[in-house]
C-alpha positions in Angstrom: -10.2 -20.3 31.6 -10.4 -20.8 27.8 -7.8 -19.4 25.4 -9.2 -17.2 22.7 -7.4 -16.6 19.4 -7.1 -12.9 19.4 -4.4 -12.6 16.7 -5.0 -9.6 14.6 -5.5 -10.3 10.9 -6.7 -8.2 8.1 -8.3 -10.7 5.7 -10.3 -8.1 3.9 -9.9 -7.8 0.1 -7.7 -4.8 -0.8 -9.2 -2.3 -3.1 -6.8 -1.8 -6.0 -6.5 1.8 -6.9 -5.2 0.9 -10.4 -8.0 -1.5 -11.2 -10.7 0.9 -10.0 -9.2 4.0 -11.5 -8.7 2.6 -15.1 -12.4 1.7 -15.0 -13.6 5.1 -13.9 -15.1 8.1 -15.7 -12.1 10.1 -14.4 -9.8 7.8 -16.4 -12.0 8.1 -19.5 -11.8 11.9 -19.3 -8.0 11.7 -18.8 -7.7 9.4 -21.8 -9.8 11.7 -24.0 -7.7 14.7 -22.8 -4.5 13.0 -23.6 -5.5 11.8 -27.0 -6.9 15.2 -28.0 -3.6 16.8 -27.0 -1.7 14.3 -29.1 -4.0 15.0 -32.1 -3.9 18.8 -31.5 -0.1 18.7 -31.3 0.3 16.6 -34.5 -2.0 19.0 -36.4 0.0 22.0 -35.1 3.4 20.6 -35.9 2.4 19.5 -39.4 0.6 22.8 -40.2 0.7 26.1 -38.4 3.8 25.1 -36.5 5.9 24.7 -39.6 4.9 28.1 -40.8 5.6 29.7 -37.4 9.0 28.0 -37.2 10.1 29.8 -40.4 9.4 33.2 -38.8 11.5 32.9 -35.7 15.3 33.6 -35.2 18.0 31.0 -36.0 18.6 30.3 -32.3 14.9 29.9 -31.7 14.7 27.6 -34.7 17.1 25.2 -33.0 15.2 25.4 -29.7 11.9 24.9 -31.7 13.3 21.7 -33.2 14.6 20.4 -29.9 11.4 21.3 -28.0 9.1 19.9 -30.6 11.0 16.6 -30.5 10.8 16.5 -26.7 7.1 17.3 -26.9 6.5 14.5 -29.4 8.4 12.0 -27.3 6.5 13.1 -24.1 3.2 12.8 -25.9 4.1 9.3 -27.3 4.9 8.2 -23.7 1.6 9.6 -22.5 -0.3 7.9 -25.3 1.4 4.6 -24.7 0.6 4.7 -21.0 -3.0 5.7 -21.6 -3.5 2.9 -24.2 -2.0 0.3 -21.9 -4.2 1.4 -19.0 -7.3 1.4 -21.3 -6.3 -2.2 -22.3 -6.3 -3.1 -18.6 -9.7 -1.4 -18.2 -11.2 -3.4 -21.1 -9.8 -6.7 -19.9 -7.4 -7.1 -22.8 -4.4 -7.4 -20.5 -3.9 -7.8 -16.8 -2.3 -5.3 -14.4 0.8 -7.6 -14.3 1.0 -7.5 -18.1 0.7 -3.7 -18.0 3.6 -3.6 -15.6 5.7 -5.6 -18.1 4.7 -3.1 -20.9 6.0 -0.3 -18.7 9.5 -1.6 -19.3 9.2 -0.9 -23.0 8.2 2.8 -22.8 9.6 4.6 -19.8 7.6 7.5 -18.3 10.5 9.8 -17.5 10.8 13.5 -17.5 13.4 14.9 -19.8 16.2 16.4 -17.8 17.2 18.7 -20.7 13.8 20.3 -21.1 13.9 24.1 -21.5 12.9 26.0 -18.4 9.6 27.8 -19.1 11.0 31.0 -17.6 14.0 31.2 -19.9 14.6 33.5 -22.8 14.9 30.6 -25.3 11.5 29.2 -24.3 10.0 32.7 -24.6 11.3 32.9 -28.1 9.3 29.9 -29.2 5.9 30.5 -30.9 3.1 31.0 -28.3 1.1 28.0 -29.5 4.1 25.7 -29.1 4.7 27.1 -25.6 1.1 26.3 -24.7 1.3 22.8 -26.0 4.6 22.2 -24.1 3.1 23.5 -20.9 -0.1 21.4 -21.2 1.9 18.3 -22.1 4.2 18.8 -19.1 1.2 19.2 -16.7 -0.5 16.1 -18.2 2.8 14.1 -18.0 3.2 15.1 -14.3 -0.4 13.9 -13.6 0.3 10.6 -15.3 3.6 10.1 -13.5 1.7 10.7 -10.2 -1.1 8.3 -11.2 1.4 5.7 -12.4 3.2 5.8 -9.1 -0.1 5.3 -7.2 -1.1 2.4 -9.5 2.3 0.8 -9.2 2.6 1.1 -5.5 3.1 -2.2 -3.8 0.3 -3.1 -1.4 1.5 -3.8 2.2 1.2 -7.4 3.2 -0.4 -7.6 6.6 1.5 -9.7 9.0 -0.5 -11.5 11.7 0.7 -10.5 15.1 -0.2 -11.4 18.7 -2.7 -9.2 20.4 -1.1 -6.9 23.0 -3.8 -7.9 25.5 -3.0 -11.6 25.1 0.7 -10.8 25.7 -0.1 -8.9 28.9 -2.3 -11.8 30.2 0.6 -14.1 29.5 2.9 -11.9 31.5 0.4 -11.6 34.4 0.0 -15.4 34.5 3.8 -15.9 34.5 4.2 -13.3 37.3 1.5 -14.6 39.5 2.1 -18.3 39.1 -0.5 -19.0 36.5 0.2 -21.6 33.8 
């Protein structure tokens, strides 16, 4: 009887979610959405937001300053991530270089962010509240995508076929080889 090599192997090429996603229309849409939110926020904070900040209470003014700084920081993290991913998509940098870039700008949620249900948040101008909510949702989506893109691929380990192992046991039990 001839021995067959029935070791299980998975030699197929892995599909990299990161590489395929950053080249997709979905990423282009996300990129546009993120950059539009950055532009919209900058225009608001430089214009209408300044005027609105003068009309709120003293306590709300402090919250406005803090939340607008957090908003700006969050959006800069988002913009940085989007630009790095676009650079990967356009072949300007590799995925490994993108991973190195991640160490420069951390995608982390601020622990001190105002809860949206609180009185202080409610005292902020409605437009700022809207921008904060939208940026938080976008940030959460990007954190999720970043985790998917950064996930380590499992390395398949060749292992003996269970059938071959059973044949070996049968041969040993019944005086085969």
